C-alpha positions in Angstrom: -16.1 102.8 58.2 -16.0 104.4 54.7 -14.7 102.5 51.7 -11.0 102.7 51.1 -8.2 100.8 49.5 -4.6 100.1 50.7 -1.5 99.4 48.8 1.2 97.3 50.4 4.4 95.3 49.9 5.3 92.1 51.7 8.2 89.7 52.0 10.8 92.4 51.4 9.2 93.7 48.2 8.8 90.3 46.6 5.0 90.6 46.8 2.8 93.6 46.1 -0.8 93.6 47.5 -4.0 95.6 47.4 -7.1 95.2 49.6 -10.3 97.2 49.5 -13.5 97.6 51.4 -16.2 98.4 48.8 -19.5 98.0 50.8 -20.8 101.5 50.2 -19.6 101.7 46.7 -21.3 98.5 45.7 -24.3 99.5 47.7 -24.6 102.6 45.6 -24.4 100.6 42.4 -27.1 98.2 43.8 -29.4 101.2 44.6 -29.0 102.8 41.3 -29.5 99.7 39.2 -32.0 97.9 41.6 -30.0 94.7 41.2 -31.3 91.4 42.6 -28.9 89.5 45.0 -27.1 87.2 42.5 -26.7 90.1 40.0 -25.5 92.3 43.0 -22.8 89.8 43.9 -21.6 89.6 40.2 -21.6 93.3 39.8 -20.0 93.9 43.2 -17.2 91.5 42.6 -16.5 93.0 39.2 -16.6 96.6 40.7 -14.2 95.5 43.5 -11.8 93.9 41.0 -12.0 96.9 38.7 -11.4 99.5 41.4 -8.3 97.6 42.6 -7.0 97.4 39.0 -7.6 101.1 38.7 -5.4 101.6 41.8 -2.5 100.0 39.9 -2.6 102.9 37.4 -1.1 106.4 37.7 -2.3 110.0 37.1 -5.2 110.3 34.8 -5.1 106.7 33.5 -8.3 104.8 33.2 -9.4 101.2 32.8 -12.5 99.5 31.5 -13.3 95.9 32.4 -15.9 93.9 30.5 -17.0 90.5 31.6 -19.2 88.9 28.9 -20.3 85.4 29.6 -23.1 83.2 28.3 -25.2 83.5 31.4 -28.5 85.4 31.7 -26.9 88.5 33.4 -25.4 89.6 30.1 -22.2 91.8 29.9 -20.9 93.5 33.0 -19.0 96.8 32.4 -16.8 98.5 35.0 -14.9 101.8 34.5 -12.3 102.9 37.1 -9.3 105.2 37.4 -6.2 105.8 39.6 -8.2 108.1 41.9 -10.4 105.4 43.5 -13.5 106.4 41.4 -15.4 103.5 39.9 -18.7 103.0 38.1 -20.3 99.9 36.7 -23.5 98.2 35.5 -24.8 94.8 34.6 -27.0 94.4 31.5 -29.8 92.4 33.2 -30.0 93.6 36.8 -33.0 91.4 37.7 -31.2 88.0 37.9 -31.4 85.8 41.0 -31.1 82.1 41.7 -31.3 79.8 44.7 -28.0 79.5 46.6 -25.5 77.1 45.1 -24.3 73.8 46.6 -22.0 75.5 49.1 -24.6 78.0 50.2 -23.4 81.0 48.3 -24.9 83.2 45.7 -24.7 81.4 42.4 -22.6 84.0 40.5 -21.3 81.4 38.0 -24.8 80.5 36.8 -25.6 84.2 36.4 -22.4 85.1 34.5 -21.9 81.8 32.6 -18.8 79.7 32.1 -18.1 80.6 28.5 -17.1 84.0 27.2 -14.4 86.6 27.8 -12.9 89.0 30.3 -11.6 92.1 28.4 -9.5 94.8 30.0 -8.9 98.1 28.1 -6.4 100.6 29.7 -6.4 104.2 28.6 -2.9 105.3 29.6 -3.2 108.7 27.8 -1.2 107.4 24.8 -2.4 107.3 21.3 -3.1 103.6 21.4 -5.0 101.9 24.2 -3.7 98.7 25.8 -6.2 95.9 25.5 -6.0 92.3 26.9 -8.6 89.5 26.7 -8.8 86.1 28.3 -11.5 83.4 28.3 -13.8 83.1 31.3 -12.5 80.1 33.2 -15.1 79.8 36.0 -17.7 82.6 35.9 -17.0 83.3 39.6 -15.1 86.4 38.6 -12.2 86.3 41.1 -10.8 83.2 39.3 -11.4 84.9 36.0 -9.3 88.0 37.1 -6.6 85.6 38.4 -6.4 83.9 35.0 -6.3 87.3 33.2 -3.3 88.5 35.3 -1.4 85.2 34.7 -2.0 85.0 31.0 -2.5 88.6 29.7 -0.1 90.5 32.1 2.2 87.5 33.0 1.9 88.3 36.7 1.1 85.4 39.0 -1.7 86.7 41.2 -4.2 85.6 43.8 -7.6 87.5 43.7 -10.2 87.3 46.4 -13.6 89.1 45.8 -16.8 88.8 47.9 -20.2 90.4 48.4 -22.8 89.6 51.0 -26.4 90.7 50.4 -29.0 91.5 53.0 -32.5 90.0 52.9 -33.9 93.3 51.7 -31.4 93.2 48.7 -29.1 95.9 50.1 -25.3 95.2 50.4 -24.2 93.9 53.8 -20.4 93.6 53.0 -18.2 93.8 50.0 -14.5 93.8 49.4 -11.5 92.1 48.0 -7.8 91.7 47.6 -5.2 91.2 44.9 -1.8 89.7 45.8 0.9 89.7 43.1 4.3 88.0 43.0 7.1 90.2 41.8 9.9 88.9 39.5 12.4 86.9 41.5 9.9 85.8 44.2 11.2 82.5 45.6 9.4 79.2 46.1 9.6 79.5 49.9 7.5 82.7 49.9 5.0 81.2 47.4 4.5 78.2 49.6 3.9 80.4 52.7 1.3 82.5 50.8 -0.4 79.5 49.4 -0.7 78.0 52.9 -2.1 81.3 54.3 -4.6 81.5 51.4 -5.8 78.0 52.0 -6.7 78.8 55.6 -8.3 82.2 55.5 -12.1 83.0 55.6 -13.9 84.3 52.6 -13.1 88.0 52.1 -16.8 89.0 52.4 -16.9 87.4 55.9 -13.8 89.3 56.9 -15.4 92.6 55.8 -18.7 91.6 57.6 -16.7 91.1 60.8 -15.3 94.6 60.5 -11.7 93.7 59.4 -10.0 96.7 57.7 -8.2 96.3 54.4 -5.0 96.3 56.3 -6.1 93.5 58.5 -7.3 91.5 55.5 -3.8 91.7 54.0 -2.4 90.6 57.3 -4.7 87.6 57.3 -3.7 86.8 53.7 0.1 87.4 54.0 1.0 87.1 57.7 0.9 90.0 60.1 4.6 90.6 60.4 5.1 90.6 56.6 2.8 93.5 55.5 4.2 96.9 54.9 1.4 99.3 54.0 2.5 102.0 51.6 -0.6 104.2 51.4 -4.4 104.2 51.3 -7.1 106.1 49.3 -10.8 106.5 49.6 -13.1 104.8 47.1 -16.4 105.9 45.7 -19.0 105.1 43.0 -18.6 108.1 40.8 -19.9 108.6 37.3 -18.2 110.9 34.7 -21.4 111.6 32.9 -22.7 115.2 32.5 -25.3 117.1 30.6 -22.5 118.7 28.5 -21.2 115.3 27.5 -24.6 114.1 26.4 -25.1 117.4 24.6 -21.9 116.8 22.6 -23.1 113.3 21.8 -26.4 114.6 20.5 -24.6 117.3 18.4 -22.5 114.5 16.8 -25.7 112.9 15.4 -26.0 115.8 13.0 -28.8 118.3 12.0 -31.1 115.7 10.4 -31.4 113.5 13.5 -31.7 116.4 15.9 -34.5 118.0 13.8 -36.2 114.6 13.9 -36.1 114.7 17.7 -37.7 118.1 17.7 -40.4 117.1 15.2 -41.3 113.8 16.8 -40.8 114.3 20.5 -40.3 118.1 21.0 -37.1 117.3 22.9 -34.8 114.5 23.9 -34.0 112.5 27.0 -30.7 110.8 27.5 -29.9 108.2 30.2 -26.5 107.2 31.4 -26.0 103.4 31.4 -23.6 103.6 34.4 -25.6 105.6 36.9 -29.1 105.9 35.3 -29.0 109.7 35.6 -31.4 111.2 33.1 -30.7 114.4 31.2 -33.5 116.3 29.4 -33.0 118.6 26.4 -35.9 120.8 25.5 -36.7 122.1 22.0 -34.8 125.4 22.4 -31.7 123.5 23.5 -31.9 121.2 20.5 -32.4 124.2 18.2 -29.3 125.7 19.8 -27.3 122.6 18.8 -28.5 122.9 15.2 -27.5 126.6 15.1 -24.1 125.7 16.5 -23.5 123.0 13.9 -24.6 125.3 11.1 -22.3 128.1 12.2 -19.2 125.9 12.1 
């Protein structure tokens, strides 16, 4: 099964919900960044939360999520858009601990329990929308839940999970976000809370082969879910040689000349996908000529 996300309504439109399978997407991030298991779980949960938030956008809108705690993993950065494309990295990929008291990867210890979750939305307007809330647990799903409640004033339930194989590859990854719409009554809230208290961890559901649709049925009740649409998800970086070339040109003639004199060229590496781009001496001289002509 390839990765995809579904959007749905439930309880006659009083609830909106999203669920995603992200096993291959997170697996691609793990391969590119060679993350160790606890770092993989932290990055995978963040990517899954980020890609679902991207699905809440429209058109060419984009979102960046930054989770910066006081743990050894350092900041986690995730970019996603409304098309199901996501990319992400963790500052220190080689972080791993023994399993925690309940036998799970100790994401909280890796992320830290103090810091901030910041969301920046680029909605194609002059000003970007930015919201920030404190990290409340370091487990990431609870931190997203708190962000929605405080920054966007939308009561939400967020479930995110990643299972890692003994060889460090990703066995299962996915998540859901359920949000209460204005006017949602207490009866519906009580029903959802009851369902949530009895479901399996989302990573286990993915491992068993449940589809995103079936995950929402487990969370909200089979007869309640009305799926609106679905879309494929993938780890996709927006970097290119042209973009890095433009960045090098912005440094100015002096710095570019220094690159030529000291290294005879330049190498740029993308943080998000670790793709490397090389610029030889003639390309750098071309940049200098271009700057001087304008």
